[in-house]
C-alpha positions in Angstrom: 14.7 1.8 -9.1 12.6 -1.0 -10.6 12.2 -4.6 -9.5 14.4 -7.2 -11.0 12.7 -9.7 -13.4 13.2 -12.4 -10.8 11.4 -10.4 -8.1 8.7 -9.3 -10.5 8.0 -13.0 -11.2 8.2 -14.0 -7.5 5.6 -11.3 -6.6 3.4 -12.2 -9.5 3.4 -15.9 -8.7 2.8 -15.2 -5.0 -0.3 -13.1 -5.6 -1.7 -14.7 -8.7 -1.7 -18.1 -7.0 -3.7 -16.7 -4.1 -6.1 -15.0 -6.5 -6.7 -18.3 -8.3 -7.3 -20.1 -5.0 -9.6 -17.5 -3.3 -11.1 -15.5 -6.1 -11.7 -11.7 -6.6 -13.8 -11.2 -3.5 -11.6 -12.5 -0.7 -8.9 -10.5 1.2 -6.8 -13.7 1.2 -6.2 -13.1 -2.5 -4.1 -10.1 -1.7 -2.4 -12.1 1.1 -4.2 -10.5 4.1 -5.6 -12.8 6.8 -9.2 -11.6 6.3 -11.2 -8.6 5.4 -11.6 -7.6 9.1 -7.9 -6.9 9.6 -7.6 -5.4 6.1 -10.4 -2.9 7.1 -8.7 -2.1 10.4 -5.7 -0.9 8.3 -7.9 1.1 6.1 -9.6 2.7 9.1 -6.2 3.9 10.4 -5.7 5.6 7.0 -9.1 7.2 7.1 -8.5 8.5 10.6 -5.1 9.9 9.8 -6.3 12.6 7.3 -9.5 14.0 5.9 -9.8 12.1 2.6 -13.1 13.7 1.5 -13.0 15.0 -2.1 -9.3 14.4 -2.3 -7.4 13.0 -5.3 -5.8 9.9 -4.0 -3.4 7.3 -5.3 -3.6 3.8 -3.9 -0.2 2.1 -4.5 -0.4 -1.7 -4.7 -4.2 -1.4 -4.8 -4.7 -5.2 -5.4 -8.4 -5.8 -6.0 -9.4 -2.2 -5.1 -10.7 -3.0 -1.6 -9.6 0.4 -0.3 -12.0 2.0 -2.9 -14.8 -0.1 -1.6 -14.0 0.7 2.0 -14.1 4.5 1.2 -17.3 4.1 -0.7 -19.0 2.2 2.1 -17.9 4.9 4.5 -19.4 7.5 2.1 -16.0 9.3 1.8 -16.0 10.7 -1.8 -12.6 10.6 -3.4 -11.1 10.9 -6.9 -9.5 7.4 -6.7 -6.7 5.9 -8.8 -5.3 2.5 -7.9 -2.1 1.1 -9.4 -0.6 -2.3 -9.1 2.1 -4.3 -10.9 -0.1 -7.4 -11.1 -2.2 -7.1 -14.3 -4.6 -9.8 -13.0 -5.5 -7.7 -10.0 -6.1 -4.6 -12.2 -8.4 -6.5 -14.6 -10.5 -7.8 -11.7 -10.6 -4.4 -10.0 -11.8 -2.7 -13.2 -14.7 -5.2 -13.4 -15.6 -4.8 -9.7 -15.4 -1.0 -9.5 -16.1 0.7 -12.8 -16.4 4.1 -10.9 -12.7 4.1 -10.1 -9.5 4.3 -12.2 -7.2 1.3 -12.1 -3.8 1.1 -13.9 -1.2 -1.6 -14.3 1.8 0.6 -13.3 4.9 0.8 -11.2 5.2 3.6 -8.7 8.5 4.7 -10.2 6.8 5.3 -13.6 4.1 7.6 -12.1 4.5 11.3 -12.9 1.2 12.7 -11.9 0.8 14.3 -8.5 -2.0 13.4 -6.0 -3.3 15.1 -2.8 -2.7 11.9 -0.8 -0.8 8.8 -1.6 -1.7 5.6 0.3 -0.1 2.2 0.4 -1.4 -0.8 2.4 0.7 -4.0 2.3 2.7 -2.7 -0.6 6.0 -2.7 1.2 5.8 -6.2 2.8 7.2 -8.5 0.2 11.0 -9.3 0.5 12.8 -8.2 -2.6 16.4 -7.8 -3.6 18.0 -4.9 -1.7 14.7 -4.4 0.0 16.0 -1.8 2.4 17.1 0.5 -0.4 14.2 -0.4 -2.6 11.5 0.4 -0.1 13.1 3.6 1.1 13.3 4.7 -2.5 9.7 3.8 -2.9 8.7 5.8 0.2 10.7 8.8 -1.1 9.0 8.5 -4.5 5.5 8.2 -3.0 6.1 11.2 -0.8 7.3 13.3 -3.8 4.1 12.5 -5.6 1.9 13.7 -2.8 0.9 17.3 -2.2 -0.6 16.8 1.3 0.4 13.4 2.7 1.8 9.9 2.3 0.3 7.2 4.5 1.6 3.6 4.4 2.0 0.6 6.6 4.8 -1.9 7.1 5.4 -5.1 9.1 6.9 -4.6 12.6 10.1 -6.5 13.1 9.4 -6.7 16.8 6.4 -9.0 16.3 6.6 -10.3 12.7 9.2 -12.6 11.2 11.6 -11.2 8.6 12.3 -14.0 6.2 12.6 -14.9 2.5 9.0 -13.8 1.8 8.3 -11.0 4.2 10.2 -7.8 5.0 9.7 -6.5 8.5 11.1 -3.2 9.9 11.8 -1.3 13.0 9.3 1.6 13.4 12.1 3.7 14.8 14.4 3.1 11.8 11.6 3.9 9.3 10.6 7.0 11.4 14.2 8.2 11.4 14.4 7.8 7.6 11.0 9.5 7.0 12.1 12.5 9.1 14.9 13.1 6.6 12.1 13.8 4.1 9.3 15.4 6.2 9.2 17.6 9.3 5.8 16.1 10.3 6.0 12.3 10.7 3.6 10.4 12.9 3.8 6.6 13.6 1.0 4.4 14.9 1.8 0.9 16.3 -1.2 0.0 18.6 -4.0 -1.1 16.2 -2.8 -4.6 15.1 -0.1 -6.8 16.5 2.2 -7.1 13.5 1.8 -3.7 11.8 2.7 -0.1 12.0 1.5 2.9 10.0 3.5 5.9 9.0 1.9 9.3 8.2 4.1 11.8 6.4 2.5 15.2 6.1 3.7 18.1 3.9 
C-alpha cells in the first residue's frame, strides 16, 4: 500500500514548511518538540536491543538525527536511512556523508536488515491510517531479521485529530502479537508516546 497523492502532498508540505522555518539542525524541522525529547526516544531504541555492528534501516529518517545519536554514543552500525521527503534526504546526505540516505518508500524496500527502526514515522494522519500503519508495521517486520522497534502516539494522552494519529498501546500490541511471539511495549518514558519492540 502506498500513500495517496493527496497524503503525499500533505506530508511533504507539513515537513518542508518546518524545514524552511527551522533549518537542517533543529529537531523542530522534523516536527519534534526539541532535541531532548527526540533523544529520549532514541535512547529507548538503543536500550531495547544491542545495535553494535548491526545493519539497520531507519524508516522516516528525516535529517538523520538517529545516525548522529548512535555516532555520539559510539555505537557502530551500518546505517541506511530512508524518507519520502527528498528535501530531508538531501540535507542528511550533506550532514552525514558516512551514512547511506535514500528517498524511498518502505513498501518499495526489498533488502533485509538486522534491525528496522522507526521514530515518529507512524504519527501523521493519512487516509485509512489504521490499515496503512498496520501494513507498514507488517512490512517493516518482514524486512528485519532480528527486530523491529518503532514508536507511536498514545491515544490516552495525545489528541487524535486531522494531523496526528494516536493509538491504544493495547490495540497495537494485540496486532503485533499476530506477527511476533515476542512483543514488548514501553509506555513510561514520555507522556505522549509508546514504543513497541518486536523480536524475531
